[in-house]
C-alpha positions, 0 to 999 in steps of 0.5 A: 532470501529464504524459501527457495527463491524469490519472485517479483509481484504486484503488492495485492498478491501478498497484501490486501488494503482499504482507503479512508479519508479526512479532509485532504489526507488519505489514509491507506491500510496495507495488510499482509496475508501472511506474517512471513511477508511483513519484514519484507514489506517493511524494507520495500514499501517505504514512505518514499515509494508511496509518495512517488505513487501518489505525486500526480495526485498532489500529495506532499507528504507520506507518514507510514505507521507500522503494525507489527503485531497485526502485520499492517501498515497505515500510510497518511497521505498528505494533499492526496484528494485534491482539496477534499470532499468538499473541494474535489472535482474527482469522481472518488472524493473520498479517495476509497479506490487509491488502496487499489493504486497502491496494490496494483502498481508497487511491485515487491520481491519476496521468497516464495514462502511468503506468497499464500498458498493457491496464489496464481504467482507460485 
């Protein structure tokens, strides 16, 4: 890795996200703050890691769509909404907060030059 060393940090330190729903599927976008971080996220934020993170909610599959021109991803997570808006007993029926789970629970290791300037992780 370049940039004078590497650091392991939570995903929210190098990317932001949003979540939405369609039936019993959650859609989570993940957008790198810096373009240099994107290739590292491609390697580390895999369908397998995301599925493992959401298994406790009943998730059965994850499809990752890469949007390299935007330095972003869209993760489609099947069966992650406990039946969906009309069936779930969850307080967050639409899964809007699920992006926070992804951003807070997955850690990544990146070169220091991929971390946004002014970050508390520098």
